[in-house]
Biopython code that builds the backbone (N, CA, C, O; Angstrom):
import numpy as np
from Bio.PDB.StructureBuilder import StructureBuilder

atoms = [
    (1, "MET", "N", (9.146, -9.612, 11.914)),
    (1, "MET", "CA", (8.605, -8.465, 11.221)),
    (1, "MET", "C", (9.197, -8.419, 9.815)),
    (1, "MET", "O", (10.366, -8.737, 9.597)),
    (2, "PHE", "N", (8.361, -8.016, 8.881)),
    (2, "PHE", "CA", (8.860, -7.809, 7.524)),
    (2, "PHE", "C", (8.176, -6.596, 6.921)),
    (2, "PHE", "O", (7.197, -6.080, 7.458)),
    (3, "VAL", "N", (8.713, -6.153, 5.794)),
    (3, "VAL", "CA", (8.247, -4.938, 5.137)),
    (3, "VAL", "C", (7.597, -5.315, 3.815)),
    (3, "VAL", "O", (8.109, -6.159, 3.079)),
    (4, "ARG", "N", (6.479, -4.692, 3.521)),
    (4, "ARG", "CA", (5.788, -4.875, 2.240)),
    (4, "ARG", "C", (5.865, -3.544, 1.496)),
    (4, "ARG", "O", (5.471, -2.502, 2.019)),
    (5, "ILE", "N", (6.379, -3.597, 0.267)),
    (5, "ILE", "CA", (6.491, -2.416, -0.588)),
    (5, "ILE", "C", (5.665, -2.679, -1.838)),
    (5, "ILE", "O", (5.832, -3.704, -2.498)),
    (6, "VAL", "N", (4.780, -1.753, -2.157)),
    (6, "VAL", "CA", (3.945, -1.885, -3.351)),
    (6, "VAL", "C", (4.118, -0.631, -4.200)),
    (6, "VAL", "O", (3.945, 0.490, -3.721)),
    (7, "LYS", "N", (4.464, -0.840, -5.466)),
    (7, "LYS", "CA", (4.610, 0.258, -6.419)),
    (7, "LYS", "C", (3.378, 0.289, -7.307)),
    (7, "LYS", "O", (2.981, -0.727, -7.878)),
    (8, "MET", "N", (2.772, 1.481, -7.416)),
    (8, "MET", "CA", (1.562, 1.652, -8.219)),
    (8, "MET", "C", (1.716, 2.882, -9.096)),
    (8, "MET", "O", (2.308, 3.878, -8.681)),
    (9, "SER", "N", (1.192, 2.813, -10.292)),
    (9, "SER", "CA", (1.235, 3.943, -11.216)),
    (9, "SER", "C", (-0.184, 4.254, -11.672)),
    (9, "SER", "O", (-0.923, 3.363, -12.090)),
    (10, "PHE", "N", (-0.554, 5.533, -11.586)),
    (10, "PHE", "CA", (-1.925, 5.957, -11.841)),
    (10, "PHE", "C", (-2.026, 6.907, -13.028)),
    (10, "PHE", "O", (-1.094, 7.652, -13.331)),
    (11, "HIS", "N", (-3.170, 6.863, -13.687)),
    (11, "HIS", "CA", (-3.491, 7.900, -14.658)),
    (11, "HIS", "C", (-3.573, 9.214, -13.880)),
    (11, "HIS", "O", (-4.144, 9.256, -12.791)),
    (12, "GLN", "N", (-3.009, 10.275, -14.431)),
    (12, "GLN", "CA", (-2.938, 11.576, -13.755)),
    (12, "GLN", "C", (-4.304, 12.022, -13.219)),
    (12, "GLN", "O", (-4.405, 12.529, -12.103)),
    (13, "GLU", "N", (-5.339, 11.829, -14.017)),
    (13, "GLU", "CA", (-6.670, 12.293, -13.598)),
    (13, "GLU", "C", (-7.241, 11.485, -12.431)),
    (13, "GLU", "O", (-8.204, 11.920, -11.801)),
    (14, "ASN", "N", (-6.665, 10.316, -12.131)),
    (14, "ASN", "CA", (-7.156, 9.480, -11.032)),
    (14, "ASN", "C", (-6.425, 9.713, -9.714)),
    (14, "ASN", "O", (-6.842, 9.190, -8.681)),
    (15, "ILE", "N", (-5.355, 10.480, -9.732)),
    (15, "ILE", "CA", (-4.565, 10.678, -8.521)),
    (15, "ILE", "C", (-5.379, 11.316, -7.395)),
    (15, "ILE", "O", (-5.293, 10.832, -6.266)),
    (16, "PRO", "N", (-6.160, 12.369, -7.631)),
    (16, "PRO", "CA", (-6.953, 12.923, -6.521)),
    (16, "PRO", "C", (-7.916, 11.898, -5.912)),
    (16, "PRO", "O", (-8.078, 11.856, -4.692)),
    (17, "ALA", "N", (-8.552, 11.079, -6.740)),
    (17, "ALA", "CA", (-9.474, 10.069, -6.218)),
    (17, "ALA", "C", (-8.724, 9.009, -5.419)),
    (17, "ALA", "O", (-9.209, 8.557, -4.381)),
    (18, "PHE", "N", (-7.538, 8.606, -5.896)),
    (18, "PHE", "CA", (-6.743, 7.635, -5.147)),
    (18, "PHE", "C", (-6.342, 8.213, -3.791)),
    (18, "PHE", "O", (-6.480, 7.540, -2.770)),
    (19, "LEU", "N", (-5.848, 9.446, -3.769)),
    (19, "LEU", "CA", (-5.422, 10.057, -2.514)),
    (19, "LEU", "C", (-6.580, 10.198, -1.532)),
    (19, "LEU", "O", (-6.405, 10.002, -0.330)),
    (20, "GLU", "N", (-7.741, 10.531, -2.033)),
    (20, "GLU", "CA", (-8.925, 10.636, -1.173)),
    (20, "GLU", "C", (-9.285, 9.271, -0.598)),
    (20, "GLU", "O", (-9.555, 9.149, 0.597)),
    (21, "MET", "N", (-9.290, 8.248, -1.445)),
    (21, "MET", "CA", (-9.607, 6.902, -0.993)),
    (21, "MET", "C", (-8.576, 6.417, 0.026)),
    (21, "MET", "O", (-8.945, 5.828, 1.042)),
    (22, "PHE", "N", (-7.286, 6.657, -0.233)),
    (22, "PHE", "CA", (-6.243, 6.245, 0.706)),
    (22, "PHE", "C", (-6.434, 6.945, 2.051)),
    (22, "PHE", "O", (-6.309, 6.320, 3.104)),
    (23, "ASP", "N", (-6.735, 8.233, 2.013)),
    (23, "ASP", "CA", (-6.947, 8.982, 3.251)),
    (23, "ASP", "C", (-8.112, 8.396, 4.051)),
    (23, "ASP", "O", (-8.050, 8.323, 5.279)),
    (24, "GLU", "N", (-9.163, 7.985, 3.362)),
    (24, "GLU", "CA", (-10.329, 7.394, 4.034)),
    (24, "GLU", "C", (-10.022, 6.027, 4.629)),
    (24, "GLU", "O", (-10.580, 5.676, 5.668)),
    (25, "LYS", "N", (-9.153, 5.249, 3.999)),
    (25, "LYS", "CA", (-8.923, 3.850, 4.388)),
    (25, "LYS", "C", (-7.659, 3.616, 5.202)),
    (25, "LYS", "O", (-7.502, 2.543, 5.783)),
    (26, "LYS", "N", (-6.756, 4.586, 5.261)),
    (26, "LYS", "CA", (-5.445, 4.354, 5.881)),
    (26, "LYS", "C", (-5.540, 3.902, 7.333)),
    (26, "LYS", "O", (-4.791, 3.014, 7.739)),
    (27, "ALA", "N", (-6.417, 4.471, 8.113)),
    (27, "ALA", "CA", (-6.537, 4.079, 9.517)),
    (27, "ALA", "C", (-7.047, 2.641, 9.634)),
    (27, "ALA", "O", (-6.581, 1.884, 10.486)),
    (28, "SER", "N", (-7.987, 2.269, 8.791)),
    (28, "SER", "CA", (-8.506, 0.893, 8.814)),
    (28, "SER", "C", (-7.427, -0.109, 8.428)),
    (28, "SER", "O", (-7.351, -1.198, 8.999)),
    (29, "ILE", "N", (-6.593, 0.257, 7.460)),
    (29, "ILE", "CA", (-5.492, -0.626, 7.064)),
    (29, "ILE", "C", (-4.480, -0.726, 8.203)),
    (29, "ILE", "O", (-4.067, -1.823, 8.579)),
    (30, "LYS", "N", (-4.085, 0.418, 8.746)),
    (30, "LYS", "CA", (-3.087, 0.446, 9.821)),
    (30, "LYS", "C", (-3.578, -0.304, 11.049)),
    (30, "LYS", "O", (-2.767, -0.876, 11.778)),
    (31, "ASN", "N", (-4.880, -0.317, 11.299)),
    (31, "ASN", "CA", (-5.431, -0.977, 12.476)),
    (31, "ASN", "C", (-5.662, -2.470, 12.296)),
    (31, "ASN", "O", (-6.154, -3.134, 13.208)),
    (32, "ARG", "N", (-5.317, -3.002, 11.138)),
    (32, "ARG", "CA", (-5.426, -4.445, 10.926)),
    (32, "ARG", "C", (-4.451, -5.164, 11.859)),
    (32, "ARG", "O", (-3.373, -4.652, 12.161)),
    (33, "GLU", "N", (-4.837, -6.332, 12.300)),
    (33, "GLU", "CA", (-3.985, -7.157, 13.145)),
    (33, "GLU", "C", (-2.621, -7.341, 12.487)),
    (33, "GLU", "O", (-2.533, -7.807, 11.351)),
    (34, "GLY", "N", (-1.569, -6.979, 13.194)),
    (34, "GLY", "CA", (-0.211, -7.199, 12.714)),
    (34, "GLY", "C", (0.406, -6.065, 11.930)),
    (34, "GLY", "O", (1.613, -6.080, 11.690)),
    (35, "CYS", "N", (-0.382, -5.073, 11.520)),
    (35, "CYS", "CA", (0.189, -3.940, 10.781)),
    (35, "CYS", "C", (0.750, -2.945, 11.795)),
    (35, "CYS", "O", (0.013, -2.358, 12.586)),
    (36, "GLU", "N", (2.063, -2.771, 11.752)),
    (36, "GLU", "CA", (2.728, -1.910, 12.724)),
    (36, "GLU", "C", (3.076, -0.531, 12.178)),
    (36, "GLU", "O", (3.403, 0.373, 12.946)),
    (37, "PHE", "N", (3.008, -0.359, 10.854)),
    (37, "PHE", "CA", (3.490, 0.879, 10.249)),
    (37, "PHE", "C", (2.930, 0.961, 8.844)),
    (37, "PHE", "O", (2.848, -0.052, 8.151)),
    (38, "LEU", "N", (2.542, 2.157, 8.411)),
    (38, "LEU", "CA", (2.032, 2.352, 7.056)),
    (38, "LEU", "C", (2.386, 3.749, 6.577)),
    (38, "LEU", "O", (2.129, 4.738, 7.263)),
    (39, "GLU", "N", (2.982, 3.818, 5.384)),
    (39, "GLU", "CA", (3.277, 5.115, 4.767)),
    (39, "GLU", "C", (2.958, 5.045, 3.288)),
    (39, "GLU", "O", (2.940, 3.972, 2.685)),
    (40, "LEU", "N", (2.706, 6.220, 2.713)),
    (40, "LEU", "CA", (2.485, 6.372, 1.275)),
    (40, "LEU", "C", (3.505, 7.369, 0.760)),
    (40, "LEU", "O", (3.690, 8.438, 1.341)),
    (41, "TYR", "N", (4.164, 7.017, -0.331)),
    (41, "TYR", "CA", (5.166, 7.886, -0.955)),
    (41, "TYR", "C", (4.758, 8.197, -2.386)),
    (41, "TYR", "O", (4.068, 7.407, -3.030)),
    (42, "GLN", "N", (5.191, 9.358, -2.879)),
    (42, "GLN", "CA", (4.999, 9.736, -4.273)),
    (42, "GLN", "C", (6.365, 10.019, -4.887)),
    (42, "GLN", "O", (7.184, 10.722, -4.295)),
    (43, "ASP", "N", (6.607, 9.477, -6.061)),
    (43, "ASP", "CA", (7.879, 9.657, -6.741)),
    (43, "ASP", "C", (8.126, 11.142, -7.027)),
    (43, "ASP", "O", (7.208, 11.859, -7.424)),
    (44, "LYS", "N", (9.353, 11.595, -6.828)),
    (44, "LYS", "CA", (9.687, 13.003, -7.027)),
    (44, "LYS", "C", (9.779, 13.396, -8.503)),
    (44, "LYS", "O", (9.530, 14.551, -8.848)),
    (45, "THR", "N", (10.130, 12.460, -9.369)),
    (45, "THR", "CA", (10.288, 12.810, -10.777)),
    (45, "THR", "C", (9.087, 12.422, -11.629)),
    (45, "THR", "O", (8.858, 13.022, -12.679)),
    (46, "ASN", "N", (8.325, 11.437, -11.198)),
    (46, "ASN", "CA", (7.116, 11.032, -11.919)),
    (46, "ASN", "C", (5.957, 10.994, -10.926)),
    (46, "ASN", "O", (5.808, 10.011, -10.200)),
    (47, "PRO", "N", (5.142, 12.032, -10.878)),
    (47, "PRO", "CA", (4.079, 12.116, -9.874)),
    (47, "PRO", "C", (2.966, 11.092, -10.054)),
    (47, "PRO", "O", (2.069, 11.008, -9.215)),
    (48, "GLU", "N", (3.006, 10.311, -11.134)),
    (48, "GLU", "CA", (2.011, 9.249, -11.321)),
    (48, "GLU", "C", (2.379, 7.976, -10.558)),
    (48, "GLU", "O", (1.558, 7.064, -10.453)),
    (49, "ILE", "N", (3.598, 7.902, -10.026)),
    (49, "ILE", "CA", (4.064, 6.699, -9.343)),
    (49, "ILE", "C", (4.002, 6.897, -7.826)),
    (49, "ILE", "O", (4.474, 7.900, -7.291)),
    (50, "PHE", "N", (3.403, 5.910, -7.151)),
    (50, "PHE", "CA", (3.260, 5.903, -5.699)),
    (50, "PHE", "C", (3.775, 4.579, -5.149)),
    (50, "PHE", "O", (3.816, 3.567, -5.849)),
    (51, "PHE", "N", (4.168, 4.613, -3.873)),
    (51, "PHE", "CA", (4.590, 3.414, -3.175)),
    (51, "PHE", "C", (3.896, 3.370, -1.822)),
    (51, "PHE", "O", (3.809, 4.387, -1.133)),
    (52, "THR", "N", (3.407, 2.208, -1.442)),
    (52, "THR", "CA", (3.017, 2.006, -0.053)),
    (52, "THR", "C", (4.134, 1.206, 0.606)),
    (52, "THR", "O", (4.765, 0.350, -0.015)),
    (53, "TYR", "N", (4.355, 1.508, 1.865)),
    (53, "TYR", "CA", (5.419, 0.905, 2.637)),
    (53, "TYR", "C", (4.804, 0.536, 3.976)),
    (53, "TYR", "O", (4.392, 1.416, 4.733)),
    (54, "SER", "N", (4.738, -0.761, 4.279)),
    (54, "SER", "CA", (4.100, -1.187, 5.521)),
    (54, "SER", "C", (4.939, -2.245, 6.216)),
    (54, "SER", "O", (5.632, -3.034, 5.573)),
    (55, "HIS", "N", (4.862, -2.245, 7.546)),
    (55, "HIS", "CA", (5.545, -3.240, 8.377)),
    (55, "HIS", "C", (4.479, -4.177, 8.941)),
    (55, "HIS", "O", (3.431, -3.733, 9.411)),
    (56, "TRP", "N", (4.759, -5.465, 8.889)),
    (56, "TRP", "CA", (3.833, -6.488, 9.385)),
    (56, "TRP", "C", (4.561, -7.408, 10.356)),
    (56, "TRP", "O", (5.724, -7.751, 10.146)),
    (57, "LYS", "N", (3.869, -7.805, 11.421)),
    (57, "LYS", "CA", (4.478, -8.705, 12.408)),
    (57, "LYS", "C", (4.772, -10.069, 11.795)),
    (57, "LYS", "O", (5.861, -10.619, 11.964)),
    (58, "HIS", "N", (3.786, -10.607, 11.081)),
    (58, "HIS", "CA", (3.908, -11.958, 10.529)),
    (58, "HIS", "C", (3.312, -11.996, 9.124)),
    (58, "HIS", "O", (2.422, -11.210, 8.800)),
    (59, "GLU", "N", (3.799, -12.898, 8.307)),
    (59, "GLU", "CA", (3.247, -13.055, 6.963)),
    (59, "GLU", "C", (1.762, -13.414, 7.009)),
    (59, "GLU", "O", (0.996, -13.011, 6.135)),
    (60, "ASP", "N", (1.361, -14.170, 8.027)),
    (60, "ASP", "CA", (-0.056, -14.530, 8.171)),
    (60, "ASP", "C", (-0.930, -13.294, 8.375)),
    (60, "ASP", "O", (-2.082, -13.270, 7.941)),
    (61, "ASP", "N", (-0.391, -12.274, 9.031)),
    (61, "ASP", "CA", (-1.157, -11.035, 9.234)),
    (61, "ASP", "C", (-1.419, -10.343, 7.897)),
    (61, "ASP", "O", (-2.532, -9.884, 7.636)),
    (62, "LEU", "N", (-0.395, -10.271, 7.060)),
    (62, "LEU", "CA", (-0.581, -9.674, 5.736)),
    (62, "LEU", "C", (-1.551, -10.503, 4.923)),
    (62, "LEU", "O", (-2.414, -9.945, 4.244)),
    (63, "GLU", "N", (-1.435, -11.811, 4.972)),
    (63, "GLU", "CA", (-2.346, -12.668, 4.205)),
    (63, "GLU", "C", (-3.780, -12.519, 4.688)),
    (63, "GLU", "O", (-4.706, -12.519, 3.877)),
    (64, "ALA", "N", (-3.976, -12.393, 5.993)),
    (64, "ALA", "CA", (-5.330, -12.177, 6.526)),
    (64, "ALA", "C", (-5.896, -10.863, 5.999)),
    (64, "ALA", "O", (-7.065, -10.794, 5.621)),
    (65, "TYR", "N", (-5.063, -9.816, 5.974)),
    (65, "TYR", "CA", (-5.501, -8.539, 5.408)),
    (65, "TYR", "C", (-5.833, -8.694, 3.926)),
    (65, "TYR", "O", (-6.866, -8.207, 3.468)),
    (66, "ARG", "N", (-4.969, -9.364, 3.182)),
    (66, "ARG", "CA", (-5.182, -9.528, 1.740)),
    (66, "ARG", "C", (-6.435, -10.353, 1.424)),
    (66, "ARG", "O", (-6.981, -10.249, 0.325)),
    (67, "ASN", "N", (-6.887, -11.161, 2.368)),
    (67, "ASN", "CA", (-8.109, -11.949, 2.179)),
    (67, "ASN", "C", (-9.343, -11.288, 2.786)),
    (67, "ASN", "O", (-10.433, -11.859, 2.760)),
    (68, "SER", "N", (-9.172, -10.088, 3.332)),
    (68, "SER", "CA", (-10.281, -9.392, 3.991)),
    (68, "SER", "C", (-11.139, -8.621, 2.981)),
    (68, "SER", "O", (-10.699, -8.321, 1.871)),
    (69, "GLU", "N", (-12.354, -8.314, 3.386)),
    (69, "GLU", "CA", (-13.241, -7.489, 2.561)),
    (69, "GLU", "C", (-12.661, -6.092, 2.385)),
    (69, "GLU", "O", (-12.812, -5.486, 1.324)),
    (70, "LEU", "N", (-11.994, -5.574, 3.426)),
    (70, "LEU", "CA", (-11.365, -4.255, 3.330)),
    (70, "LEU", "C", (-10.393, -4.232, 2.157)),
    (70, "LEU", "O", (-10.477, -3.354, 1.297)),
    (71, "PHE", "N", (-9.466, -5.197, 2.118)),
    (71, "PHE", "CA", (-8.491, -5.225, 1.033)),
    (71, "PHE", "C", (-9.173, -5.408, -0.317)),
    (71, "PHE", "O", (-8.843, -4.710, -1.276)),
    (72, "LYS", "N", (-10.112, -6.329, -0.402)),
    (72, "LYS", "CA", (-10.779, -6.591, -1.680)),
    (72, "LYS", "C", (-11.445, -5.334, -2.219)),
    (72, "LYS", "O", (-11.377, -5.063, -3.418)),
    (73, "ASN", "N", (-12.087, -4.564, -1.346)),
    (73, "ASN", "CA", (-12.743, -3.321, -1.779)),
    (73, "ASN", "C", (-11.725, -2.254, -2.169)),
    (73, "ASN", "O", (-11.880, -1.589, -3.193)),
    (74, "VAL", "N", (-10.675, -2.088, -1.344)),
    (74, "VAL", "CA", (-9.643, -1.083, -1.634)),
    (74, "VAL", "C", (-8.926, -1.435, -2.936)),
    (74, "VAL", "O", (-8.713, -0.567, -3.783)),
    (75, "TRP", "N", (-8.555, -2.703, -3.098)),
    (75, "TRP", "CA", (-7.805, -3.105, -4.291)),
    (75, "TRP", "C", (-8.660, -2.967, -5.547)),
    (75, "TRP", "O", (-8.159, -2.554, -6.592)),
    (76, "LYS", "N", (-9.943, -3.307, -5.455)),
    (76, "LYS", "CA", (-10.836, -3.161, -6.617)),
    (76, "LYS", "C", (-10.897, -1.702, -7.066)),
    (76, "LYS", "O", (-10.807, -1.415, -8.259)),
    (77, "GLN", "N", (-11.049, -0.790, -6.124)),
    (77, "GLN", "CA", (-11.089, 0.639, -6.449)),
    (77, "GLN", "C", (-9.746, 1.110, -7.010)),
    (77, "GLN", "O", (-9.691, 1.841, -7.999)),
    (78, "THR", "N", (-8.674, 0.677, -6.359)),
    (78, "THR", "CA", (-7.342, 1.162, -6.719)),
    (78, "THR", "C", (-6.915, 0.686, -8.097)),
    (78, "THR", "O", (-6.459, 1.486, -8.914)),
    (79, "LYS", "N", (-7.057, -0.605, -8.367)),
    (79, "LYS", "CA", (-6.548, -1.132, -9.639)),
    (79, "LYS", "C", (-7.299, -0.574, -10.844)),
    (79, "LYS", "O", (-6.765, -0.580, -11.953)),
    (80, "ALA", "N", (-8.512, -0.098, -10.654)),
    (80, "ALA", "CA", (-9.267, 0.522, -11.751)),
    (80, "ALA", "C", (-8.633, 1.850, -12.179)),
    (80, "ALA", "O", (-8.930, 2.353, -13.263)),
    (81, "MET", "N", (-7.768, 2.416, -11.344)),
    (81, "MET", "CA", (-7.145, 3.713, -11.625)),
    (81, "MET", "C", (-5.736, 3.598, -12.195)),
    (81, "MET", "O", (-5.139, 4.610, -12.563)),
    (82, "PHE", "N", (-5.192, 2.377, -12.274)),
    (82, "PHE", "CA", (-3.810, 2.172, -12.704)),
    (82, "PHE", "C", (-3.595, 2.513, -14.176)),
    (82, "PHE", "O", (-4.498, 2.373, -15.001)),
    (83, "ASN", "N", (-2.382, 2.961, -14.484)),
    (83, "ASN", "CA", (-1.963, 3.116, -15.875)),
    (83, "ASN", "C", (-0.830, 2.152, -16.221)),
    (83, "ASN", "O", (-0.293, 2.189, -17.328)),
    (84, "ASP", "N", (-0.467, 1.281, -15.261)),
    (84, "ASP", "CA", (0.589, 0.294, -15.473)),
    (84, "ASP", "C", (0.402, -0.818, -14.449)),
    (84, "ASP", "O", (-0.342, -0.670, -13.480)),
    (85, "LYS", "N", (1.074, -1.911, -14.676)),
    (85, "LYS", "CA", (1.019, -3.053, -13.773)),
    (85, "LYS", "C", (1.627, -2.683, -12.421)),
    (85, "LYS", "O", (2.677, -2.041, -12.380)),
    (86, "PRO", "N", (0.981, -3.078, -11.301)),
    (86, "PRO", "CA", (1.582, -2.834, -9.991)),
    (86, "PRO", "C", (2.671, -3.873, -9.702)),
    (86, "PRO", "O", (2.682, -4.959, -10.281)),
    (87, "TYR", "N", (3.566, -3.523, -8.812)),
    (87, "TYR", "CA", (4.627, -4.432, -8.376)),
    (87, "TYR", "C", (4.641, -4.454, -6.858)),
    (87, "TYR", "O", (4.427, -3.424, -6.219)),
    (88, "ALA", "N", (4.894, -5.625, -6.275)),
    (88, "ALA", "CA", (4.924, -5.741, -4.817)),
    (88, "ALA", "C", (6.099, -6.612, -4.396)),
    (88, "ALA", "O", (6.442, -7.597, -5.051)),
    (89, "TRP", "N", (6.706, -6.213, -3.274)),
    (89, "TRP", "CA", (7.807, -6.956, -2.699)),
    (89, "TRP", "C", (7.559, -7.133, -1.205)),
    (89, "TRP", "O", (7.104, -6.210, -0.530)),
    (90, "SER", "N", (7.860, -8.317, -0.700)),
    (90, "SER", "CA", (7.930, -8.549, 0.742)),
    (90, "SER", "C", (9.402, -8.758, 1.062)),
    (90, "SER", "O", (10.051, -9.648, 0.511)),
    (91, "VAL", "N", (9.916, -7.931, 1.953)),
    (91, "VAL", "CA", (11.352, -7.960, 2.241)),
    (91, "VAL", "C", (11.574, -8.005, 3.744)),
    (91, "VAL", "O", (10.752, -7.518, 4.521)),
    (92, "ASP", "N", (12.693, -8.595, 4.142)),
    (92, "ASP", "CA", (13.102, -8.577, 5.538)),
    (92, "ASP", "C", (14.043, -7.403, 5.752)),
    (92, "ASP", "O", (14.961, -7.167, 4.967)),
    (93, "LYS", "N", (13.795, -6.677, 6.826)),
    (93, "LYS", "CA", (14.683, -5.555, 7.166)),
    (93, "LYS", "C", (15.954, -6.118, 7.784)),
    (93, "LYS", "O", (15.900, -6.876, 8.752)),
    (94, "LEU", "N", (17.086, -5.748, 7.226)),
    (94, "LEU", "CA", (18.380, -6.221, 7.714)),
    (94, "LEU", "C", (19.075, -5.201, 8.598)),
    (94, "LEU", "O", (19.686, -5.557, 9.606)),
    (95, "VAL", "N", (18.981, -3.934, 8.220)),
    (95, "VAL", "CA", (19.646, -2.867, 8.976)),
    (95, "VAL", "C", (18.730, -1.657, 9.009)),
    (95, "VAL", "O", (18.093, -1.328, 8.008)),
    (96, "SER", "N", (18.662, -1.005, 10.138)),
    (96, "SER", "CA", (17.892, 0.233, 10.255)),
    (96, "SER", "C", (18.663, 1.194, 11.156)),
    (96, "SER", "O", (19.036, 0.851, 12.278)),
    (97, "LEU", "N", (18.893, 2.393, 10.648)),
    (97, "LEU", "CA", (19.575, 3.429, 11.428)),
    (97, "LEU", "C", (18.616, 4.583, 11.641)),
    (97, "LEU", "O", (17.910, 4.980, 10.714)),
    (98, "SER", "N", (18.579, 5.118, 12.829)),
    (98, "SER", "CA", (17.700, 6.259, 13.107)),
    (98, "SER", "C", (18.524, 7.467, 13.466)),
    (98, "SER", "O", (17.971, 8.533, 13.735)),
]
sb = StructureBuilder()
sb.init_structure("model")
sb.init_model(0)
sb.init_chain("A")
sb.init_seg("    ")
for serial, (resi, resn, name, xyz) in enumerate(atoms, 1):
    if name == "N":
        sb.init_residue(resn, " ", resi, " ")
    sb.init_atom(name, np.array(xyz, "f"), 0.0, 1.0, " ", f" {name:<3s}", serial, name[0])
structure = sb.get_structure()
C-alpha cells in the first residue's frame, strides 16, 4: 500500500465548481480497483489550496486509474480551474498511530 498526495491551487471563483465536481466523482474514484481511502483537504491559511490524499494497494492500481476515462475527464475539468501548477507525491507510509 502507498499514499498519493496531490496539491492543487484554484482561482477563488472556481472553488465552488471544483467542490461540486469532486462531490459528484468521489465515490467513482474511491470505488476504483485498489483505492482503499480518499480524502480532500483545504488549507487553513490559504483557502485556494487543496490536497487529495488517497491510499492505493498497488502502483498498478493508481496507473490504471490515471489511464481511465474517469481520470481523464476529472483531470481535464480540474486543471482548467487551477491558478498554479499542481504537485503530486507517491509516498510509502512508514508509521501510523491511531
